[in-house]
Structure formats: C-alpha cells, structure tokens
C-alpha positions as YAML, in Angstrom:
chain: A
units: angstrom
residues:
- id: 1
  name: GLU
  ca: [117.55, 94.18, 83.63]
- id: 2
  name: LYS
  ca: [115.93, 90.74, 83.72]
- id: 3
  name: ILE
  ca: [119.26, 89.09, 84.47]
- id: 4
  name: VAL
  ca: [119.96, 91.53, 87.30]
- id: 5
  name: GLN
  ca: [116.49, 90.96, 88.78]
- id: 6
  name: GLU
  ca: [116.95, 87.17, 88.65]
- id: 7
  name: ALA
  ca: [120.33, 87.49, 90.38]
- id: 8
  name: LEU
  ca: [118.80, 89.66, 93.11]
- id: 9
  name: ASP
  ca: [115.95, 87.18, 93.58]
- id: 10
  name: THR
  ca: [118.46, 84.37, 94.08]
- id: 11
  name: LEU
  ca: [120.61, 86.45, 96.44]
- id: 12
  name: MET
  ca: [117.64, 87.49, 98.60]
- id: 13
  name: GLU
  ca: [116.06, 84.04, 98.83]
- id: 14
  name: GLY
  ca: [115.54, 83.05, 102.47]
- id: 15
  name: ARG
  ca: [116.67, 86.45, 103.73]
- id: 16
  name: THR
  ca: [115.05, 89.60, 104.97]
- id: 17
  name: SER
  ca: [115.89, 92.40, 102.56]
- id: 18
  name: ILE
  ca: [115.07, 96.08, 102.38]
- id: 19
  name: ILE
  ca: [114.69, 97.35, 98.84]
- id: 20
  name: ILE
  ca: [114.29, 100.99, 97.92]
- id: 21
  name: ALA
  ca: [113.01, 101.34, 94.37]
- id: 22
  name: HIS
  ca: [111.33, 103.70, 91.98]
- id: 23
  name: ARG
  ca: [110.61, 101.03, 89.38]
- id: 24
  name: LEU
  ca: [107.70, 99.04, 90.74]
- id: 25
  name: ALA
  ca: [108.64, 96.02, 88.64]
- id: 26
  name: THR
  ca: [111.58, 95.63, 91.03]
- id: 27
  name: ILE
  ca: [109.32, 95.16, 94.06]
- id: 28
  name: LYS
  ca: [106.02, 93.81, 92.75]
- id: 29
  name: ASP
  ca: [106.67, 90.25, 93.98]
- id: 30
  name: VAL
  ca: [107.90, 91.06, 97.50]
- id: 31
  name: ASP
  ca: [106.02, 90.03, 100.65]
- id: 32
  name: CYS
  ca: [105.27, 93.56, 101.87]
- id: 33
  name: ILE
  ca: [105.55, 96.98, 100.25]
- id: 34
  name: TYR
  ca: [105.70, 100.17, 102.32]
- id: 35
  name: VAL
  ca: [104.86, 103.43, 100.60]
- id: 36
  name: ILE
  ca: [106.55, 106.37, 102.30]
- id: 37
  name: ASP
  ca: [105.10, 109.84, 101.82]
- id: 38
  name: LYS
  ca: [106.53, 112.91, 103.55]
- id: 39
  name: GLY
  ca: [108.63, 110.73, 105.83]
- id: 40
  name: LYS
  ca: [105.76, 108.57, 107.06]
- id: 41
  name: ILE
  ca: [104.39, 105.18, 106.03]
- id: 42
  name: ALA
  ca: [101.30, 106.05, 104.00]
- id: 43
  name: GLU
  ca: [100.41, 102.57, 102.70]
- id: 44
  name: GLN
  ca: [101.42, 98.99, 103.32]
- id: 45
  name: GLY
  ca: [100.55, 95.74, 101.57]
- id: 46
  name: THR
  ca: [101.28, 93.50, 98.62]
- id: 47
  name: HIS
  ca: [101.34, 94.72, 95.03]
- id: 48
  name: THR
  ca: [97.86, 93.27, 94.48]
- id: 49
  name: GLU
  ca: [96.45, 94.86, 97.64]
- id: 50
  name: LEU
  ca: [97.94, 98.26, 96.90]
- id: 51
  name: THR
  ca: [96.87, 98.36, 93.25]
- id: 52
  name: SER
  ca: [93.30, 97.61, 94.33]
- id: 53
  name: ARG
  ca: [93.06, 100.93, 96.23]
- id: 54
  name: PRO
  ca: [91.52, 103.38, 93.73]
- id: 55
  name: ASP
  ca: [92.88, 106.51, 95.45]
- id: 56
  name: GLY
  ca: [96.13, 104.99, 96.68]
- id: 57
  name: ILE
  ca: [99.57, 106.46, 96.12]
- id: 58
  name: TYR
  ca: [101.02, 103.13, 94.97]
- id: 59
  name: ASN
  ca: [98.13, 102.57, 92.59]
- id: 60
  name: ALA
  ca: [98.67, 106.00, 91.03]
- id: 61
  name: LEU
  ca: [102.38, 105.24, 90.56]
- id: 62
  name: ALA
  ca: [101.57, 101.83, 89.08]
- id: 63
  name: LYS
  ca: [99.18, 103.43, 86.59]
- id: 64
  name: LEU
  ca: [101.83, 105.96, 85.55]
- id: 65
  name: GLN
  ca: [104.39, 103.24, 84.96]
- id: 66
  name: PHE
  ca: [101.83, 101.06, 83.21]
- id: 67
  name: GLU
  ca: [100.88, 103.89, 80.87]
- id: 68
  name: SER
  ca: [104.54, 104.52, 80.10]
- id: 69
  name: GLY
  ca: [104.86, 101.05, 78.61]
- id: 70
  name: GLU
  ca: [105.68, 98.72, 81.48]
- id: 71
  name: LYS
  ca: [102.79, 96.40, 80.71]
- id: 72
  name: GLU
  ca: [104.19, 93.49, 82.72]
- id: 73
  name: LEU
  ca: [103.73, 95.43, 85.96]
- id: 74
  name: ILE
  ca: [99.96, 95.20, 86.43]
...
C-alpha cells in the first residue's frame, strides 16, 4: 500500500487530481478535501481543519478509522 501511495504521489505531482477514497490515509495530505453527503458537499477543508470539527462527518470517519488501528491517520 505504501508503494502504491508513493507512486500516486509522484504521478499527481504538479497536476490537479480528483481522488475518490474511503480510506482517509489516501487523502489526508491533499490540498482540499470535499465530504459529500446525500449528493451535496457537506464539508470542505484540509485534513487538519476537518478533524478539528467535533461534530463533523469527516472527523467521525477519521475517529472510526483511527479506532480500527490506522494510527498514522490522525
């Protein structure tokens, strides 16, 4: 997984890319994250900004993934 992520980072360097992901580790270092809920943009920001929202959708997802053992995420 780490090798794939490094290859994607190299490929996307200097380009605009749209990434759709369920694993937040895949997107935590991007410039802007959009959280879509029921077909609408519910939240927007960086990983740090979104995890600082106590009642945010992204924050809740990050906590779930963190609790499941992905300690490098937060």
